[in-house]
N, C-alpha and C positions, 0 to 999 in steps of 0.2 A: 145595502149596497155600500154605504159609507164605512161600516165596520169591516166589510170584505176588503176594501181598498186599504184601510188602515193596517189590517193584518198582513196583507201582501207587501205593503211598504216596509213594515217592520221586518218581515222575513228577508227581503232583499237587503235591508240595512244590516241585519245580522250576518248575512252572507258576505257583504262588502267588508264588514268588520273583521271577519275571519280571513278574507283575502288580504286585508291590510296587514294583519299580523304576520302572515306567511311571506307575502311579497316584500314587505318592508324589511324584514330580516334578511332575505336573500339579496335585495337591492343594496342595502347598506354594506353587507359583506363584499359584494361585487365591486361597488364603487370605491370602497376603501382600499381593496386590493389593487384595483386598477391604478388609482392615484399613487400607490406606494411602489408597485412593481415596475411601473413605467417611468419612474423618476430616477435618473442616473445618480443623483446625489444619495439615494438610499443605499446603493451598492458601494459607493465610495466611502460612505460613513461606516458601513458594516465591515469593510476590509480594514479600515483604520482601527475601529473598536476591537476587532479580533486580533489586532497586532500582527496581521498577516505578513506585512513587508519585512518586519524584523525576524519573523519566524521562518521565512522561506529558506535561508541557508541551512538551518538545522533540519527542516523537513526534507529538503533535497538530499542532504547527506544521509539521513536515516533511510530514505527510500533507495538510494544508490547501494548502500551496504546491504539492505534487505534484498534487493534484486540480485546482487552478486551471490549472496548466501543461499538464495532459494531458486536460482536458475534451473538447476537440475531437478528440483522438486516440482517446478512448474511444468517442465518438459515431461517428467516421468514421476507420477505420484509415489511410486515405490521407493524413490530416492529421498523422500521427505524425512527430515530429522526432527526429533522432539525438541521442545523448548529447552534451552540450556545445553543441548548437544552440539558439538562442533561439526560443521559440514565436512564431508569427505573430500579428499583431494580431487581436483577437477571441477568442483562445484563453484569455486571462485575463479573466474577467468577474465578479469579486467586486463587492460594492457599492463605489461610487465612493470613499468614505473609506478603504476597505481596500486599494485597488489599489496604493498606494505603500508598504505595509508589507512589510518584509523578513521572512525566517524568524526572525531574532533578535527582531524586534518582536513577532511572534506568540508566540514563546517567553515573552517578558516578559508579554504579556497573559494567556496561559494560566496562568502561574505566579502571577499576582495573583488571578485569578478562581477557579482550581482549585488550592487549596493541597494539598500532600501529605497533611497531617493529615486534611483533610475527605474526600479521595478514599479514604484508607485506612479511615476510619470507615464510609463508605457501602459500600465493597466488602466489608469484613468483615461488615457487617450483611446484605448480600445472600447471602453464603456461609452465614451462620447461618440465614437464612430458608429457603434451599433445603435445608439439612441437616435442619432441623426438619420440613419437609414430607416428606422421604424417610423419616424415622425415626418419624413419628407417623401417625395416621389422620385428620388434619384434613380436613374436607370441601371445602376450597377452597385454592387456591394464590394468594397475593397477595405480590408483590414490590414494595417501595416504597423510594424514595430521598428523604431529607430535603433540602430546599433552603433551610432557614432560615439556615444560615451563609452560603450563597452569596448569598442576598437581602440579608443584612446588609452584606456587603462591597460588593455592587453599588450599594446605596443610600447607602453611607457614603463615607468618605474615599478608599477604594480605587477606587470607581467614578469619582470626580472626577479622581483621579490618572491613571487610564487614559484619560479624555477628553482631558486635557491632553497625555498622551503620544502619543495618536493624532493630535491636531492638530499637534503639533510635527513629526511625521513627514511632513507634507504640504508641497508646494512653497509658497513665499510667495504671499500673495493679491495680485491685481492691484487697481487702483483700482475697476474694475467690480465685482469680487468684494466689496470692502469696502462699496460702495454697497448691493449686494444684501443683505449680512449686516446692515447698519445698519437696513434696512427690516424685516428679519425680527425684529430685536431689538425694534423699536418695536411690531410687530404681535404679538409673542410666538409666532409660528409658525416653527418651525425645520425644516419639511419641505423637502427638496431643498436643503439648505444647501450652498454650494459646497465642494468638497474642496480646501481650501487652508489655509495657516497664517496667521491674522491676527496683528497685533501684540499684545503682552501686554495692553495696555489694553482691546482688543476682547475678548480671551479672558476677562478679568475680568468684562466685561459679559455674556458668554455663560454664565458659570458658574452664576449663579442659575437661569437657564432650563434649563440642562442638568441641574442638581440636581433641579429640579422634575420634569423629564421622566423622569429615572431613577426618582424616587419613584413616579410614575404607572405606569411599566412594572413596577416591583417589586410594587406593590400588586395588579396583575392576576395575578401569579404565585402558584401554590399553595405552601403550606408543604412539601408533599411530592408527589412524582410517583409514580403507580402504573404501574410498568413492565408488569405483567401481573396479571390477575385472572381466574382460571379456576374455575368452579363444578364440583361433582361430576358433574353431568349434562351438562356441555358437552363437545363433542368437541374433542380436542386436535389431530387430524389431519384435513385435508379428505378427504371421500369415504371415511371410515373410521369404523367403530364402536369402534375401539380408542382409548381415551382415555388421557390422562396418568395418571389414577388407576389404570387397569388396569395400565399400565406399572409404577407404583409397587408395586402388589400383587405382580406377577410378580417385580419386583426384590427385594422382601422375601423371597419364597420362595427365590429363587436365592441370596441371601446366607445364609439359614438353612441351605440344603442345603450350601453351600460350607463353612460352619463345622462342620456335622455330619459332613462327609466326612473330617474329621481322625481319626475313629475307624477308618476303613478300613485305614490302614497298620498300626495295632496289631492289628486283626483278622487281617490277612494274616500278620503275624509270629507270632501265636498259632497259626494253622493250619500254618505252616511248622514251628513247634516241635512240634506234635502229630504231624505226618506224617513229618518228616524227622529229628528230633533223637533220639538214643539215648544221648548222653553229653555231658559238658562240652565236650570237644573238638569234637564235632559241632555243638553249639549255637553255639560261637564261629564256626565256619565257615559254618553255614547262615544266621546273621544278619550276620556281618561282611562277607561278599562282596557281598550285595545292598546293604548300607549303603554300601560303597565305590563300587559302580557308580552308585548313586543320587546320591551326592555329586559324582562326576565328571560325570554327565549333567547335573545341575542347574547346576553351575559352567559347563560348556561352553555350555549353553542360554542362560544369562544373559549371558555374555561375548559369544557370537555374536550375540545379539539387539542388544546395545549397539552392536556394530560395524556391523551391517546398518542400524540406525536412523540412525546418524551418516552413513553413506554415502548413505542415501536423502535425508536432510535436505539434504546438500550438493548432491546432484543436482537436487533439487526447486527449490532457490532459485537454481540456475544455469540452469534451464530457461526456455523462452520463455513458459511459462504465467504466471510471475510478472511478466514484462515487460508483459503485456496485462491484468493483473488489476485495475489501477487502484488498487493499494495500494503505498505506499512500502515499500522493502525492510526498513527498520528496524521498521515497524509489523507487517509480515507475519511477521518473525522472533520478535516478542514472544510470541505464544501458543505457538510451538514451544519457545522457551526456558523458558517457564513449565511447559509439559508435561513437558519433560525434567527440570526441577527437581522437579516433583511426583513423578515416578517414581524419583528418586534414592534416597529412603529405602527403597522396595521393593527396588531393586537391591542396596543395601547389605545389607539383611536377608537377601535370597536368597543373596548371596555368603557371608554368615556361616553360614547354614543349610547351604549346600553344604560349606563347610570343616568344620563340626562333624560332619556325617554322614560325610564322607571320613575324618576323623581317628578317629572312633569305630569305623568299620568296619575301618580299617587296624590300629588297636590290637587289636581282637578277633582279626583274622587272625594278627597277629604272636604274640599270646599263645597262640593255638591250637597253634603249633609247639612250645611249651614244656610243653604239657599232654600227658602220656602217655595212650595209648588206654586205655579202661576194659576190663579183662579180663572175659570172659564165657564160662562153661562151656557147651558145646553137646554134645548127644547123651550126656551123663553121662560123657564121657571126660575124665579128668584131663589137664591140659596142653594141651587144645584150646581156645584162647581166640580170640575175635573180637568185634568191635563193629559191628553192622549200620549204625548211624548214622555211624560213622567211615568206612565204605567208600564213602559217598556222594561223597566228594571224593578 
């Protein structure tokens, strides 16, 4: 009867050890990702490390030119042109004054209108607004972007400099153009102004009108833009009763359960201790071996996932899908680069956790070889020693 109970206890101890390896790996990955992905500082750091705010003017300019050149291709695939081939007439159809702007011109325009400091301030504000919504029970979701700084630059010296910059990028005006512009200056109506570069003295005459026009445009712009505003009782998904607020509640419970799951490995170790351990040597082995295996499994899982993700990213961006997506390659890569940077802290922490578990388990196993078995007298016969816990390994 005693032997049957011992075998049963060891069997369940082995089962709990296997559960410990599997569940601890899953729990460590889940908890580490939860602590990383729901920390707003993670995203702020990733955007800074990827130099996103300084790269945005260049990315916007590349995407704008890419869109102009591929508009006909996106509407009709038969109109697509090969790399290096010039698009046919009609495929570039931005407003007249913008048709002569190069990619470098657009980069300059965006760098003046959209400064890195302003973009960073608004982006980090949006991140904080989303984080506050997920962490609290506020009855509505409102995401806003302030335009005050943008309006000040557009109505000020920067706006006039951009006007002169765009004018200088145009071909010289003909005599007919100058006559038309002169009539517009006299009437004060600049609608449909010819897309050409007039002499400096004419530009100086246009400047007050342009400044006034910019002021009128800026006056109609709001101080802040509301990206989204969702009330508690509004549906977030079409044809579905599941709202964004329901998702937030489910997410909160999931995050709570994830953190609470940290107690499971300790509970399993305690059950292994009760069912399988009968000596110090047995304890070192019963705990050391599962810890070693967990560390190896976790390390292999993280390393393997990193390799698979890198291969998938390389294959995705070389596929035909990206060629027909209507997005420039640099802009398409940006969210992927940010995402990989966001996951970098979680990857590092998981690697550290894996190494610590592996080292702890390895040390326990090595130490067990230097611990002599605990003698135990059985059947009241002197000299008959054994340790049931030690015979498990």
